[in-house]
N, C-alpha and C positions, 0 to 999 in steps of 0.2 A: 152327693153323699147322703144317704138316708140316716136321719138322726132320731133316735128314740130318747136318749138322755144326753144332752150336750156335755154335762160334766164328765160322764164316762167316756164320751168320744174324745174330749180334750185329754183325759188321762191316757187313753190309748195312743193318741198322737204323740204325747210327750214321751211315753215309755218306748215308743218306736225308735226314738233318737238314741236310745241306749246302744243299739246295735245296727241300725240302718246304715248302709254304705254312704260315705260322705264323698260326693263327687267333687270335682275341682272347683266348680262354681260356688258350692256351699262352703268349702274350705276357705276359699278366698274371701267370701262374704263375712265369715265369722272373724277372720283376722283383721279385715278392714274395719269391722264394727268395733273391735277392741282398740285398734289404732285411733279411731275417731273418738272412742270413749276417753282414752288418755289425753287426746288433744283438748277436749273440753274440760276434763277434770283437773289437769295440772294447773291451769290459771286459777281455778276455783279454790285450790288449796291455800292460796295466799290472800284470800278474801273472806269476809264474813258471808255466811254463818260458819263455814268450816273452821276458821281461826278461833271462833268462840267456843266451838264444841270439842276441838281436838284434845284439849287438856282438861275438859270438864269432867267431873265425877258423874258418870251416867249410870253407875250401879251395875255394870255388866261384867266386871271381873277381868281376868287376863286371858291370853290365848296367843296363837301364832299368826293371826291376821295382821296386816300392815295398814295403819292409818297413814295415808299419804301426806297429810298436813303436818303431823308431828314426826313422822318417820319411825314411830315406835310400834312394837308389837302390842296387840290388844285383843280383845275378844272379837270373834266374827261379827257379832251384832253391832258393836260400837264402830268397828272399821266400816262395815256396810253402811251404817247410818251417815257417818261423816263423809265417806268417799262419794256416796250418792248425792248428798247435799252439795258437795264441791262440784260434782259433774253437772249440776243443773243451774249453776250460778251465773255463768257468763253467756248463756243462751246459745251455745254452739252444739248441743247434743242432738243425736240423730232423731229422725221422725219416720214413723210409719204413716205416710201421708193419708191413706184412705181411712185410717182410724183416728187421725189427729193425736197420735200417741207417741211419746218419747220412751221407747222401751229400754234403751241402753243404760240410762242413768241408774235405775233401780236394779235391773236384771243382772247386768255385769258386775255392779258393786256387790250384790249378794253372792253371786257365784264365785267371784274372785276371793272374797273374804273367806268363804267356806273352804274353797280349794287350797288357799294358802294355809289355813289353820290345820287342814288334814294332810297337807303335802301330797295332793292328788296330781295325777299326770295331766299333761296338756290336753290329750284327747278327751278325757272325762270332762274337763272344764269346757272345751269347745262344744261338746254334745249338750251339756246342760244349758249353755247360753242359747244354742239353736232352739232347744225345746222351750225355754222361757219366752223367747221371741215368738215362737209358734203359737203358744197358748194366749199370751197377752195380746198380740196383734190381732189374732182371729176373734178373740172375744170383743175387741174394740169394734170390729166390723158388725158384730151382733147388736151392739148398744148405741152406736152413733147414728145420727147426730144428736139424738135427744139427750143422751147422757151428759153431753158437754154443756148443756144449758146451766146446770148448777154444780157440776162436779168437775174437778181437775182430773182428767183421765189418766195422766201419768202417775198421780198419787194413788188412784183407785186400782186401775188394772196393773200398775207397776207392782203392787202388793202380790197379785196373783202370778204375774210373770216371775217375780223373785221367788215365790213359793215353789213354783214348778221347777225352776233351775236348781234350787236347793234340794228339793225332794229327789231329783235324779242323783245329785252328788252324795246324798245320804244313803243311796241304794234302796230307795223305796220301791215297792212293787206297784202294780196298777191301782189297786184299791187304796193304798196309802197315798199315792199321788192325787187320786180323786179327793180324798179327805183333806189333803193339804190345800188343794184349791178351794174346797168348800169352807174350811176354816179361814183361809185368807180372805174369802169374800165377806166375812164378818169383821175382819180387821181393817178392811179397805176403807179409806176416807180421804178427805181433802176437797174443800169446796172452792167455788169460783171467786168468792170474795177475797180469800187469801191468795188467790192467783192474781187477780186484777188490782187489788188494793195495795197500800203501802206496807212496808215491813219486810222481814226476811223469811216469812213462813213458806212462801212458794218454793224456795230451794229446800226447805225441810220436808216437803211433801215426798219427793222420791227417797229422801233419807229414811223417813218413817216406812215407806213402802218396802225398801230393801230389808230393814230390820224386822218389820212385821212379817214379811214373807219368809224370812229365816225361821222366825218363831213358829209360824204355821207348819213349816216342814218338820221342824224338830218335834212338834206336838204330834203330828200325824205318824211320824216314825215311831214315837213312843206308844202309839195305840189310840190316841185321841181321834174322835170321829166327828164329822159334820153331816148335815143333811145331804143326801145325794140329789135332792131337788133344789140345792142352794142357788143355782143359777137361773133356772127356768120356772120354778114353782110359783104358785099364786102370790106368795109373799117373799119371793126370792130376790136375788140381786138385780136382775134385769128390771123387774117390776118396781123395786124400791128406788131405783135410780133413773126412772123416767122412760125406760125403753120397753115397757109393756111386757110381752112374753119373750121378746128378743128375736132378732132376725137371724135364726140359726142357719138358714139356707145360705145367706151371705157369708156367715162365719166360716163355713166348711167348704165353700166353693173352691175347687182345685186342690183340696187337701190330699196330700200324697203326690201331687204333680209338681207343686212349687211350695217353697217355704218362705215366710215373710222376711227373714234376714237377708234374702237375696233381692229384696225390693225396697230397700231403705232410701230415704232422702238424707243426703249429707248437707248440713247447713254451711253456707259460705259467708253468711252475714251473722253478726253477733247480736241478733235481736229476735223478736217474735216472728215466727214463720209466716204469720198472716200479712206481714209487711213485704215479704219477699217478692211477690209478683210486681208490686209497684217499684221496688228497688231495681229489679231486673229491667223493667220497662223504661225507667228514666235513664238507666245505663245505655240501653239500646238507642233511645232518642238522642242522647248526647253523642254517642259514637257516630250516628248517622248525620247529625246536623252541626256538631262542633260548637255548641254554645257554652258559655261560662255561667256560673251561678249568678253573677251580677246582671246577666241579660234577662233574667226571668221576671216577668210581670205578675203572672199568676199560674198556678197549677191545680187542676182538679183531678182527683183520683176517684174512679168508680171501682168498688170492690164488692165482695160477697159479704154476708152478714157479719162475720167476726172482724172483717176489716174495719167496719164502722163501729160495731158495738165495743170491741176491745181496743182498737188502735187509733181511734179518733181522739187524740189527746193533744190539744193545741198548746198546752203550757205545762209540760211534765216537770216534776220536781225530783231531782236525783236520778241516779243511773238506772234503777229498776224501772221507774216509770218511763224513762226515756227509751228503754228497750222495747216498750210497748206503745210508743208514740210514732205513728206514721209520719206526722209532720216533722218530728225531730230526726228520725232516721233518714228520710228523704233529703232533708236539708243537710245533714251530716254527710251523706253520700255525695251531694253536689259540691260541698265546700271542701271536704277532706278527701274525697274520691274513694272512700271505702268506709264500711261500717264494721270495723274490727274492734279489738280491745281498746285502742286509744280513743275511739269515738265516745267512750263512756267514762273517760277520765275528766277531772274537774276543768281542765283547760278547754276541752271540747264542749262540755255542758254549759259553760259560760261564754262561749265564743259568740261575739256580737253578730258576726255574719250569719252564723247558723240561726240564731234567735230571730234576726230580722227576716230571713228567708222563710222561716216557719210560718210567719203571719200571712204569707202569700199562698199557703197550701191548704186546700180543703178536701174533705173526704165525704163521699156519698155512697149509699148502698144501691147496687143495681140488681134488680130482681132476677134477671136472667143469669147473672153470675152467681147469685145466691142459690138459685135452683140447682146448679151444677156441683155445689159444694156437698160433701168433702172430697169427692173423687177428683174434682178439678179445682185448682187454685189460680184464679185469673184476675186480671185488672185491666181497666181502660184508663189511659192518661190523656188529658186535654191540657196542653201547655200553650200559654200565650207569652210571647217574648216582647221586650220593650220596643223592638223595631217594627212591631205590628204583625209578625208572623204568628200563625196559629198552627200548632203541630199536634197531631193525634197519634196515639199508639195503642194497639191491643196486645197485651201480654198473655199468651195462652197457657203458660206453664211457669215453673220456677227452675232455675238452674240448680242442679242437685237432685231433683226428682227423678224417678225411674225413666221418664221419657227424655230427660236431658241430664244424664248422670255426670258427676265429676269423673275425671280420669284418675287412674291410680297415682299419676304424678301430681295431680292437683290435691288429692287426699294427703299425700306425703308432705306437700308444701304447706297445707293447713296444719298438719301435726307439727312440723318443724317450727312454724311461726308461733303457734300457741304454746307448745311445750317450751320453746326457746325463750318465752317471756319470763320463765322461772328457772329453767335448767341451763347449764352451759352447753356449748355445742357438742362436746364429747359425750355428755350424758344423754342428750337428745338422740344422737346417733346410736348409742349403745341400746337405749330403750327401744328405739324403732327396730333395730335388728332383732332384739329378743321377741318383740311382738310379731313380726312378720316372718321370721326365719327360725326361731328357737323352739324346738319341740318340747322343751322342758319347762315351759310356763305351766302354772303360775308360780311354782316355787322359785323359778329363776328370777322373779321380780323382787325377791327379798332385798337385794342391795339398794333399792331405790332410796 
């Protein structure tokens, strides 16, 4: 695709979803994305920071959007903020692998809040979500991997994805969508220190993105404008966030032929996705050789850059750090046999078997694996057992990625498990039916 101005090209792509035919694959993808969003959001509604924010005075007034944590109607901006924060808390939210981006948390939160507030039909909501994923994910392709060095891309591009979906729901034309994106690029923030460090700010990042995206769309619809060179200009967003002029050829490759929401990664482990190749690899080794965690003498994991820089945490303190510790997550997988919600409860975090095993796990960066990132997420494992056996394994992908997708049944099982940690079985079933089969969403979700 020839690109003169990427901002206007994004606006054209987004507006196209207002009327473009939705084939069966795209319709299934958007419903599966919504199911996965609720799967990760519902457990987050009973944890900080959502529990801290749900009843806080955020100065945003009233409205018809539903805050899932409090169960009360509130303004779209507050509902979007709290729901998106809840969605990013337990680390099960979807991934656009090639962009290293979690689009669902901010994009769906913003679209759902606005659609509920305005009582809009299901099809309008679906189309807005598809468009928000299209713009946010493709922009990630233009900015990565340089952008991720200092910026949390879900916080930054989530603002633009949310603005795009909101602009469609507000009935914006092509120029207004472009200005919503331009304005959102000035609202977009969230740095790596608050992603990698202690505190609850990481989950607030998509919360802010969802709310700021709504604000950008409201402003554009009211007539506010931004620079049409906001993304690619000399002092524009790509340059300001380390991506130079931006790789627009990569961003728009295949535009019109495929849309990003059909190529999402579904997370099957409740931790940082950079740990997934090692988790899948140790699972494959154990299935093949049948050893127990007590049999392990030492384990060396070779990964790509982020595996080492973000996830080499030999002594994590608290659940948030543990979700980003390769040592902890692999030890938990070996001892507990899964890395799901209970792996980050106090009993697991202080489990003596897990803590002892962590000391036998090392992480190294492998340059060949680093060179293939972000398009490929791989790991090599070198395991030494106490009986003297040395076992090696190369993990070329992650379960849940487009090359090895979860089945619809596996996605439903994930939803039932995670939603069932908060809701009773009847409520889980009713919500699942509404998401997958009810054409009257999002207004139909009001009884939650």
